[in-house]
Wavefront OBJ file of the C-alpha trace (Angstrom):
o trace
v 57.015 109.227 100.514
v 60.617 110.387 102.447
v 63.543 109.377 100.053
v 66.153 106.465 101.075
v 69.602 108.386 102.773
v 72.884 108.256 101.364
v 76.127 108.939 102.201
v 78.651 110.167 99.498
v 82.415 109.886 100.523
v 83.854 111.408 97.706
v 83.104 113.947 94.502
v 81.536 111.677 91.850
v 80.976 111.944 88.517
v 78.730 114.487 87.362
v 76.270 111.327 86.300
v 76.406 110.053 89.290
v 75.311 112.821 91.562
v 72.888 113.980 89.796
v 71.095 110.295 89.363
v 71.555 109.463 92.954
v 70.195 113.504 93.994
v 66.461 112.266 92.494
v 66.211 108.977 93.827
v 68.163 109.787 97.476
v 68.431 112.066 100.241
v 72.261 112.946 99.467
v 74.977 113.394 102.753
v 78.031 114.088 100.559
v 80.634 113.412 103.337
v 83.683 115.475 101.834
v 81.575 118.600 102.152
v 80.859 118.357 105.592
v 82.358 121.172 107.986
v 82.822 118.334 110.437
v 82.281 115.001 108.957
v 82.034 113.446 112.559
v 78.675 114.974 113.461
v 77.791 114.838 109.522
v 77.332 110.751 109.883
v 76.462 111.730 113.894
v 72.981 113.385 112.654
v 72.159 111.125 109.117
v 73.864 107.905 109.948
v 71.051 106.002 111.813
v 69.103 106.589 108.497
v 71.902 105.981 105.820
v 70.906 102.818 104.130
v 72.764 103.233 100.390
v 76.933 104.146 99.898
v 78.355 105.789 96.917
v 82.225 105.625 97.209
v 85.320 104.943 95.124
v 88.356 106.330 93.959
v 90.468 109.312 96.349
v 86.886 108.888 98.203
v 86.971 107.895 102.812
v 87.444 104.563 103.721
v 84.219 102.375 103.798
v 86.054 100.671 107.451
v 84.541 98.656 109.867
v 84.185 101.663 112.122
v 82.514 103.644 109.416
v 79.787 100.888 108.648
v 78.903 100.405 112.394
v 77.895 104.466 112.382
v 75.609 103.250 109.672
v 73.796 100.345 111.334
v 70.580 99.985 108.529
v 73.446 100.244 105.771
v 72.450 97.759 102.799
v 74.593 98.484 99.830
v 77.919 99.809 99.116
v 77.720 100.851 95.100
v 81.756 101.165 94.425
v 83.225 102.805 92.138
v 85.719 100.910 90.045
v 86.879 97.542 89.190
v 89.048 97.741 92.307
v 87.046 98.294 95.806
v 89.995 97.679 98.198
v 88.558 101.224 100.074
v 85.776 98.902 101.269
v 85.678 96.857 104.071
v 84.219 93.223 102.786
v 84.974 91.278 105.771
v 83.172 93.903 107.847
v 80.646 94.593 104.994
v 79.617 90.279 104.984
v 79.743 90.219 108.946
v 77.258 92.945 108.730
v 74.765 91.193 105.616
v 76.325 94.924 103.612
v 76.074 94.263 99.686
v 79.612 95.831 97.813
v 79.511 97.006 94.632
v 82.063 97.563 91.814
v 81.997 98.216 88.137
v 83.881 95.496 86.200
v 83.992 94.408 82.870
v 82.910 97.921 80.954
v 86.715 98.973 82.003
v 88.439 96.159 80.445
v 89.487 97.037 76.995
v 90.034 100.580 78.083
v 92.862 99.513 80.961
v 93.635 96.545 78.722
v 94.713 99.154 75.783
v 96.771 101.434 78.799
v 98.305 98.197 79.862
v 99.563 97.892 75.733
v 99.992 101.085 75.466
v 101.880 101.650 78.471
v 104.428 98.206 77.073
v 104.876 99.989 73.584
v 106.059 103.470 75.542
v 108.485 101.397 77.609
v 110.266 98.839 75.601
v 110.126 101.490 72.114
v 111.065 104.390 74.484
v 107.897 105.874 72.764
v 107.387 108.738 75.283
v 111.529 109.738 75.287
v 111.150 109.953 71.121
v 108.569 112.675 70.821
v 110.133 114.414 73.632
v 113.856 114.903 71.275
v 111.589 115.704 67.979
v 109.948 118.348 70.360
v 112.441 119.784 72.119
v 114.520 119.662 69.007
v 117.268 117.799 69.002
v 115.649 116.029 65.773
v 116.670 118.288 63.547
v 119.603 119.959 65.789
v 121.645 116.233 66.398
v 119.554 114.385 64.710
v 117.727 110.873 64.638
v 116.561 109.186 68.188
v 119.454 106.853 69.264
v 118.130 103.259 68.012
v 115.884 101.303 71.251
v 118.083 97.994 72.335
v 114.339 96.151 73.527
v 111.490 94.852 71.058
v 108.825 93.357 71.619
v 109.889 90.764 69.100
v 112.304 88.658 71.409
v 109.773 89.005 74.142
v 107.671 86.518 77.074
v 104.934 88.402 79.049
v 104.151 87.260 81.773
v 100.860 88.529 83.560
v 100.125 89.419 87.600
v 96.511 88.047 87.029
v 94.445 86.393 84.356
v 91.246 88.438 85.648
v 88.909 89.937 83.177
v 91.736 92.750 82.213
v 94.311 90.289 82.287
v 92.856 88.335 79.648
v 91.673 91.176 77.437
v 95.542 91.816 78.117
v 96.794 88.568 77.623
v 94.604 88.795 74.154
v 96.615 92.093 73.223
v 99.673 90.583 73.579
v 99.427 87.014 71.412
v 98.206 89.557 68.002
v 102.002 91.104 68.738
v 103.108 87.915 68.622
v 104.426 87.928 72.294
v 103.801 84.441 74.184
v 101.883 84.720 77.628
v 102.025 83.345 80.596
v 100.415 83.742 84.299
v 100.502 84.189 87.619
v 97.937 83.850 90.216
v 96.310 82.437 93.544
v 95.564 78.848 91.427
v 95.638 77.481 88.250
v 92.572 77.839 85.612
v 91.199 75.357 84.121
v 90.163 76.883 81.417
v 92.797 79.184 79.527
v 95.942 78.211 77.530
v 98.876 79.100 78.927
v 101.885 78.328 81.169
v 100.764 78.917 84.508
v 103.848 79.505 87.234
v 102.919 79.222 90.978
v 106.164 80.826 91.551
v 106.623 85.021 90.490
v 109.903 85.159 90.575
v 109.958 82.128 88.516
v 108.290 83.763 86.211
v 109.380 87.070 85.896
v 113.099 85.183 85.729
v 111.874 83.783 82.304
v 110.191 85.857 80.962
v 111.814 89.307 82.002
v 108.195 91.324 81.395
v 105.837 91.864 84.179
v 102.437 93.042 83.612
v 100.611 93.422 86.804
v 97.073 93.482 86.550
v 96.212 91.696 90.016
v 93.511 93.270 92.989
v 94.940 94.896 95.443
v 94.118 95.250 99.307
v 95.813 93.393 102.142
v 96.469 90.213 99.465
v 98.763 91.655 97.611
v 100.683 94.065 99.691
v 104.602 94.779 97.744
v 103.533 91.816 95.404
v 106.170 92.946 93.850
v 109.808 93.372 95.948
v 112.910 93.295 95.663
v 113.331 89.264 94.774
v 110.720 89.441 92.225
v 112.703 92.404 90.090
v 116.235 91.019 90.841
v 114.466 88.094 89.208
v 113.207 90.512 85.706
v 117.000 91.365 85.208
v 118.753 93.745 83.536
v 116.664 93.563 80.653
v 112.963 93.290 82.290
v 110.409 95.447 82.068
v 107.994 96.067 85.039
v 104.542 97.435 83.915
v 101.517 97.992 86.604
v 97.942 98.884 85.472
v 96.816 97.546 88.685
v 97.270 99.144 92.352
v 100.587 101.027 92.977
v 100.722 98.779 96.885
v 100.977 95.874 94.858
v 104.478 97.119 94.734
v 107.522 97.997 96.857
v 107.993 100.708 95.819
v 111.087 101.749 97.015
v 112.435 98.680 96.083
v 111.586 99.053 92.458
v 112.857 102.827 92.275
v 116.586 101.645 93.751
v 116.230 99.199 90.834
v 115.591 101.629 87.988
v 118.340 103.546 89.621
v 120.926 100.893 89.533
v 119.561 99.213 86.309
v 119.157 96.277 87.523
v 115.766 95.927 85.445
v 115.209 97.795 81.973
v 112.418 100.161 82.264
v 108.629 100.594 84.363
v 105.707 101.380 82.886
v 103.228 102.707 86.049
v 99.857 104.113 85.851
v 99.536 103.991 89.259
v 101.213 105.000 92.161
v 100.925 104.883 96.140
v 99.162 108.063 98.070
v 97.999 109.291 94.254
v 98.003 111.541 93.569
v 100.705 112.889 95.236
v 103.841 110.462 94.112
v 107.241 109.544 95.446
v 109.217 112.265 93.781
v 111.721 110.013 92.741
v 110.182 109.003 89.889
v 109.674 112.430 88.301
v 113.479 112.439 88.274
v 113.838 109.106 86.809
v 113.962 108.736 82.956
v 113.944 104.843 82.739
v 110.172 104.638 83.890
v 107.019 105.955 81.485
v 104.371 107.766 84.295
v 100.920 107.895 83.545
v 98.055 109.744 86.413
v 95.958 106.578 87.064
v 94.361 106.710 83.498
v 93.590 103.263 82.665
v 89.939 103.538 82.371
v 89.959 107.864 81.248
v 87.579 107.838 78.715
v 84.413 108.987 78.484
v 82.806 106.359 77.136
v 84.275 103.786 79.505
v 84.081 106.305 82.579
v 80.082 107.149 81.453
v 79.422 103.490 81.664
v 81.284 103.043 85.520
v 79.365 106.051 86.396
v 76.037 104.261 85.579
v 76.555 100.979 86.728
v 77.440 102.829 90.235
v 73.809 104.249 89.901
v 72.202 101.213 88.131
v 73.484 98.836 91.059
v 72.199 101.769 93.676
v 68.096 101.962 91.816
v 68.324 97.668 92.095
v 68.557 98.474 95.711
v 65.812 100.238 96.061
v 63.249 98.290 93.578
v 64.559 95.513 96.013
v 66.164 93.761 92.766
v 69.296 91.577 92.936
v 72.589 93.995 92.175
v 73.662 93.720 88.909
v 77.865 93.306 90.016
v 77.665 92.299 93.744
v 81.774 91.312 94.610
v 82.997 87.842 95.265
v 83.311 87.886 98.618
v 79.506 89.776 99.346
v 77.499 87.577 97.211
v 73.337 88.419 97.324
v 71.039 86.807 98.506
v 68.189 88.848 100.118
v 67.844 92.874 100.644
l 1 2 3 4 5 6 7 8 9 10 11 12 13 14 15 16 17 18 19 20 21 22 23 24 25 26 27 28 29 30 31 32 33 34 35 36 37 38 39 40 41 42 43 44 45 46 47 48 49 50 51 52 53 54 55 56 57 58 59 60 61 62 63 64 65 66 67 68 69 70 71 72 73 74 75 76 77 78 79 80 81 82 83 84 85 86 87 88 89 90 91 92 93 94 95 96 97 98 99 100 101 102 103 104 105 106 107 108 109 110 111 112 113 114 115 116 117 118 119 120 121 122 123 124 125 126 127 128 129 130 131 132 133 134 135 136 137 138 139 140 141 142 143 144 145 146 147 148 149 150 151 152 153 154 155 156 157 158 159 160 161 162 163 164 165 166 167 168 169 170 171 172 173 174 175 176 177 178 179 180 181 182 183 184 185 186 187 188 189 190 191 192 193 194 195 196 197 198 199 200 201 202 203 204 205 206 207 208 209 210 211 212 213 214 215 216 217 218 219 220 221 222 223 224 225 226 227 228 229 230 231 232 233 234 235 236 237 238 239 240 241 242 243 244 245 246 247 248 249 250 251 252 253 254 255 256 257 258 259 260 261 262 263 264 265 266 267 268 269 270 271 272 273 274 275 276 277 278 279 280 281 282 283 284 285 286 287 288 289 290 291 292 293 294 295 296 297 298 299 300 301 302 303 304 305 306 307 308 309 310 311 312 313 314 315 316 317 318 319 320 321 322 323
C-alpha cells in the first residue's frame, strides 16, 4: 500500500523528520531546486502539511494547489503562518502545539523581566569585562520589582502561567484581552494604554497575525512612561519596532526585554546598539524537554489523521467535525 503524500515546508527537528518519513511519502519544499515544479508534480496527491517556525507560509495560494489537503500540522503554539480562514473554507484542519511549551515560555518571560528590571545581563558583562575588580561594584539598579504591578497582554494558557509566577514574586497582576474572563480574579482592562499607564510594566503574550499587528504602538509605549518596562514573548509583529526603538533611544521608557522580533533571525541592527534592551534569540520554548514534546505533538496530530481519529490539538478557527 502506497504512503500518503505529505509536504514539509521547512527544516524540522530530526525526531519529527524521522517519524513522518516512516509514515508518509515526504516531499521537502525547502530542499527543492524548483519549489513550483515540485508542487505541480506532487500537489494533487498531498493530503498533509508539516510546517512551523520560519517555514514557507501555508496560504490560500498554496492550499489551492493542494486539492486533497486535509491537515496542516504546525510546530509551535503560534500559527500565524497558516491562513486559517482559507483552511476553514476548504475544510482543512490546522493543529498546533499548545500546553507542552506553556511553562517553559512563562519561565522565559519571568527571566526577561528579572534581567530587564534588575539589569542582570549588564551586571554579568561588568564582571566579565574585569570592571568589578578594576572599577568596583556594579551600580545599584534604579528599578525593582518591589513596587511593580504587572500588566499581562493576552491572558491565555501562557499568560496565566506568567501571572502565577508574578504573584509568587509579590507583584499584583492585571490583564488586557479581547474580552473579560469570568474565571479569573485579576482586574481586566479593555484599554491597553490605560493598563500601561497604571502598571508601567507590560508582558506581551498574545497571538500574532493581523488582529494584533503593532498592538504595542507609540501611544501604548508613551503611556508606560519613563519607568516603563516592556517584555515581549509573543510575536515580533505585535510590537511597532520603530516606535519601540525610538522610545528606548529617547528613554521615554526604561527598558525592554525581547525574545521575538520582526524578520527573525535578521533583526533590526538598531536593537544591538541599545543598552536598555535585553535581547534573546527566540529561545522561549528552547529546551530539549519542551521542544521534544512539541515535535511529538506535530507527529501525533498527523498520526491521528492517518488513523482517521480526531486530531489532538485542532486550533479554534478550524474545529474538527470529521475527516
